[in-house]
N, C-alpha and C positions, 0 to 999 in steps of 0.2 A: 562448590555448588551442590546443595543437597538434592538428591534425586530419590528420596524415599517414596514408598508406594502411596497411591491415591485411593480413597475410599471406593470400594467396588461399585457402590450405588451410583457414583458419578459416572463411571464408565458405561453403566447399563441404563443411563438416563434417569436415575433417581433424582429427587429434589434435594438441593443443597443450598447453602447460603451463597451469596454473591451471584446468584442467578444461573448457576450451572445446572443443567438438566434438560430433559426433553420438553419441548413446548407442547401445548395442547393442539389437537387437530385443527381447531379453528385458527390458532395463531401460527401454525406451521407455515414455513416459507413456501412460496409458489415455485415449483420446479417443473421444467418442461416434461411433457409426457414422453414415455419411452426412454428416459434419460439413462436408466440402468444399463441399457444395451450399448451405450456409446463407448468408444474406445478410451476416452480420458477417465471415465469412471472405473473401467477395468484396470487401466494403468495405475491409477491412484490406489486401488485395492492391492495390486501386486506390490506396490512400493511401501504399503503400510500395514499389511496383514501377514500373519506368521505362516509357517509351513502347514500344509493341509493336514498332516498327521496330528499336529498339535491342536487343531481346531476340533477334532472329532471327540465326542463324548462316548461313554460306554454304550450308548444306543446307536452309535455310528453316525449321529447327526452333528453337523457343524455348529459350533457355538463361539460367539465372540462377545466380549474380549476374552483372551486367554490370560489367566493369572500369571503374575511374574514367577511364582513358585513353579508352576507347570512349565513355563518357558525354560527356566533353569534346569529342571529335571530333563526336559527334552534335549537340551544342549548336552547334558552329561551322557544321555543315551545315544547321542549322535543321530538325531532324527533327520537332520539336514544332509548328513553324509559328509559334512565338512569339518565336524568337530568344533564348530563355533556358530555364533549367531550370524545369520545373513543380515544384510542392510535392512531388509523388510522386517525381520524379527526385531531389530533395534528400534526401528520406527514405530512398530506396534507397541512396544513398551513405552518409549519416550512420548509418543503422541497422546497418551492418556494423562500425562503430567501437564495439564493445561495451566498456564500462568494466570490463575484466577484469585490467588490469595494476596492479602495486603489491603491496600498498597502502602508502599513507603514513598513519601514525597522526596524526590531527589533535589528539587529546587522549587522555589516559589518566588516569582517576580511580580512586579507591578504592571506588567505589560502582557498582552495576549500572546500565547505561544502558538505559532503557525506551523512549524516544521519539526519533526523528530526522526532520527534514523540512526541505526547501528552501522558501524563499519563492516566490511566483508568478513573480517575475522572476529568481530564482536568485542574487540578491545577498546573501542572508542564509541561514544554516543554523542550525537550532535543535536542541539536544540536551537531553533531560531525564533526570535521574538519580534513583536511589532515595533519596539522602540529602538531598533537598529542593533540590538545585541544578539550575538551568536555565541553560545557556550559549547565547548567541547569537553566532555567528561571522560576521565580515564576509568573505565569499568573495572579493570584489574587492580586498580589502586584505590579502592574504596570510594569510587565515584568522585574523586577530587577533580576540581576544574583544572584541566590541563592547559586550556587556552580560552581567554575571554576576548572576544572579537567585537569591536565597535565598527559597524559597517560604514562604507563610504557611499555618499550620494544616494542615500535611501529615500525612496519616494513611497510613502504610506506604510509599507511593511516589507519584510522578507517574504517573497513568494515561494522560493524553493532553494534548496541547497543540495550539493552532491560532493561526495568524497572521491578522489582519484583511486584507482585500484590499488596503488601502492601506499595509500593513506598519507601521502606527503602533502597533498594540496586539497583545498576546499574551494569550490565555486559557489557563489550565492547570487541570486537574482532579485530584482525588485520591479516596481512599476515604472521602469525606465529602460532604455535600449542598451544599457551597459551592464554586463555581468562582470563581477570582480572575483579575482583569484587570490587566495591567501596561502602562504607556506605554513602548513600545520606542523611540520617537522622541526621548525626553528625552535630555539630555546626560549623565545620571548613569550611570557605568559600573557601579558596585557598587549593585545594587538589592536591599537588604535590606527585607523586607516590613515596612512601617509604621515603619521606622527611617530609612532614607535616601530611601525612596519609599513612596507609598501604593499598596498592592495592594487595590483595591476588591473586596469580596466580593459575589458574586451568588448569592443563596440560592435553591436549587431546591426546598427543602422546602415542602410544602403541608400543609394539614389532612388530606389523604387519605393521604400517604405517611409521615407521622409524623416525618420528619426524623431528626436524631440521627446518630450515627456508624455505625449499622447501614445507613444509606442511602449508597450509593456510586455515583459517576459513572464509568463506564468509557470513555466516548467523548464528545467535544465538538467541534463544528465551527462556524465562522463561515458565515453566509449570504453569497451573492455580493455583496450590497449592503452587507455589514458591519453591518446593523441588527439581526440576530437571531442567537441561538445555538441550535444543535440539540444535544441531549444524550441519552444512553442510560444507563440505571441498572439496579441490581440489584433494584428493586421491580417489574420486568417492564414498565416504562413508558418512553415517549419524551416528551421535554419540548422546548418552544419557549420561549425567553426573549427578550423584546423589550427591547433595550438602550435604546430611547427612553423606554419606559414604566417601565423598571427593574423588571420583574416577569415571572413565568411567565404566559404567555398561552394555552398549550395543554398539556394533559397527556393522553396517549393510553395506555390500558391495552392494550399492544401484543402481549404474548406471555405464555406460561405459565411462563416462567423468566427468568433474568437476560438483559437485552439488552446484549450485549457490544460491538456496533458499530452505528453509524447514520451516514448521509450523505445529502446532497441529490443528487437524480438529475441535475440540470442547474442552470444559472444562474437559471432562473425561480424555483426554490425551492418550487414547488407539490408536486412528487413527492419522496417520501422512501423510502429503502431501509433496512431494519433486519434484523439477524441476531441470533439468540438461542441460548441453551443448550437450547431446546426443539427444536432441529435445523431450524428453519424460517427461510426468508427471506421477508420481507413487503414489500409495496409500499403506500404510503399517499398518498392524494391529498387535500391540504388544502382543495381546492375542494368536497369532499364532506364529509359528516358523519363525522368520524373520532374525535371525542371519546368515542363509545360503544364504541370498540375495533374498529370494522368496517373491515378493511383493503380496499383496492382489489383486492388479489389476494395469493395465497400461492404460493410456489415450494418444492417438496419435492425431495429428492435426497440431502442429507447424511444420514449415519447417526449423526452425533454433532453436538455443538453447534458453532455458528459463532463464530469468533474475530475475524474482521474482514471488512469489506465495502468495496470501492472501485468507484466509478462510472466508467464510460467518459466521462461528461459529456454524453451525447447524449439522456438521458431514456429510454433503451431497454435498454442492456446494462450489466451489472455483473459483478464476480467476488466470490467469497467464499472465505475460508480456513476449513477445518473441522478439528475434532478427530478426524475420520475419516482424517486424513493426506492430504487432497486439497483442491485448489482447483477450484472449479466456475465455469463461465461460463454466464450466464443471459441470456435474452431475456424481458422482462416481458410480451410478447405471448403467452407460453405459460403465464402464471400461471393458477391456478384460484381460484375464489371460494367453493368449497364445502368447503374443508378446515377442519374445526372442532376438530380435536385434533392433538396433536403426532405427528410421524412415528413409525412403528413402530420400536422398538429391535431391531436384528438381531444383537446380540452380548450377551455376559454383562454384566448390569447392575452387577456388582461393580466394573467397570473405572473408574478415576479417572485422568484424564490428568495430574494434578498430580504423581503420584509412581509411576505404573506405565507400563510399555511397552505400546504398542498390540498387542492380541492378533494373532498371525500369521495365524490362521485367518479374521480379519475383514478383512484387507487387500484381498482380491479380491471382497468382497461388494458388491452393488449394490442400491440401493433399487428395489423393484419398480415404483414409480411415478416414477422419476427424470425430472424435467422439464428438467434442465440440457442445454446444448448440447454441452459438452465437459468432461472431467475431466483434471486435470494432477496427476501423482503423482511422487514422488521425494524430496521434502523431508519433514521431520518436524515435527509440531505437538504438542508436549508441554510441560507445566509452566507455560506462560504463554500469553497471547493474542497469538500471532504474527501479523504483518501481511503482507498482499500488496498489490500495486499493478499498474496498467497502466504501461507505459513511456510516455515523453512523446510527445505528438502531433507536436510540431514537428520533432524529430530522428529519430523512429522510426516515425511514423504509427501509434503504439500497437501495434506489431507484437509486442511481448513482454509477458510477465507475469513479475514477479519477486517473491520472497518471502524472508523470513528463515527460519530453521530451528533446531530444538533440537539439531541435530548440529553447531552452531557455524559453519554455512556460509550463503551466499546462493545461491539458485537462480534461474536465468533460463530461462524456457520460451518457445518460439515459439508464439504464439497460433494460427497457422494449421496448422502441422504437428503440434504437440503435443510436439515434441522438446525435451529439455533441452539448451540450447545453451551453457550455462555453469554452473559451480559454483565459487564463490569461497571459498577456504579461507585463513583467517588467524587467526580468533578462537579463543579457548580455552574459550569457553562459549556459551550460547544467543545467537543473533542474533534479537532480538525485533522490530526494525524496520529499515527501510532506505529510502533515498529517492534517486531518479534526478534529476539536474539537468534542469530544463525545456528547456535549450538545448544544453548541452555533453555529451560522452560522459564523464560523471562520476557516480559513485554513492557514497553514504556508507552505512555500516552501523554500527549501534549494538548493543553486546553486553553481556551480563551480566559479561564480564570487565573492564568499565569502559572499553573502548576505543571511540573513534569513529574509524573507518577510512575513508580516501578511496581509491576505485578509479577509474582513468582509462584512457584509451587515447590514446597509447601508453604513458603512464607515463614515469618518468624512469630506469627501470632500476635504481634503488637498492633495496636490501632494506628491509624494514620496520624500524622502530626496535627495538633490542634489548629483549628482555623484561626487565621489572623486577618485583620482588616486588609482589604485589597483596594488600592487606589485605582479606580476605574479610568480608562482612557477611551477615546473615540474608537469605534469599531469600523472597519472597512470590509466590504463584502466581496472579497476576491479570494 
């Protein structure tokens, strides 16, 4: 994987192709006042900025970014006192190598792509499509298809997928109460449900939710130990499924509307974050009594429903994507315990994100009780549950936030400054999901145009594959 240097103008906000560079003041993303003083911004800087001595110029002033040549010279002079780069030094170099070049089309299908993710070690990439197909690509073997899965009992589309920590199993969900699990480690390349391989069904329906095809699962995640599944559904509930006991062990009446996204806060698995169409983000502590629907805390700030949540992995911070066309950054220490109803709707209740543009007069509105640390705007969240993520800790120190968009682009924001540092344009339809490689400057995007695209730095300089006719299928807005 090439890691050659990037043009210095890119690092300093200069204009480049593919949309990389500083935005104008008018277009700059809205960030909460006083944000520079908050702990997370200082932590992010500590994890992604070099030694203080390396930042100083001849006038004694601090200047960023520091060139790779100066970083190498500093290492030889043992500026850190360790005789090597610190992890922050490494992140400072690698975080400038944004995956903005290309792209190369990994795959082009006749069906909308809904899900894309890298495995924890980056050796596998998973893409899920609306027509029941899930493809697993071997990243280390030239992106060859390692497993081609035809899903079982699919209703409308693949809504989510998750790999087990050991990469042996994949679970996928749909608009139905049953999540299916597939053995990824088996030698069978063609995995047709219950024909060439068994896709075991894990039933999340209980006596309380009624089951049936009116019950849909929008989000599913493996726990860090691979022993449990966490799921969110349209019956306003969160579920825990114990894979050892083969049953649902916890059902939480979590929200007053569809729960669109759920995730573990950290590897311990005790804290859970959830986001819903009731506009609220909630925090759940499994060590307390949560079965009665009592959250550890509630965070308000979004004006519309939440489409996705991603944890920073430290049990303290997370981001959420909202139908109010904004990503918000949260600190759970600011949560409230006395919010008993959904947030006030501050725009016309006739609006529906599935087929209407967001009202222009609502774009600059702010919740009067907004508890978020920062807000990032510029992308578009319409027609489907578009996802956002933190950039990897290893290569960027989680310096960036990136998201798909309904305008067919991928947006990358600087967490600290709030600037839009890149906009990746190639797709012809909505980009619902995207995933940044955990170690390399590589990003994949999955779009409703059926294309799985790979973005890299520096890229190979070749244009994307020529467009071919795409047979359109019905779109569903979930």
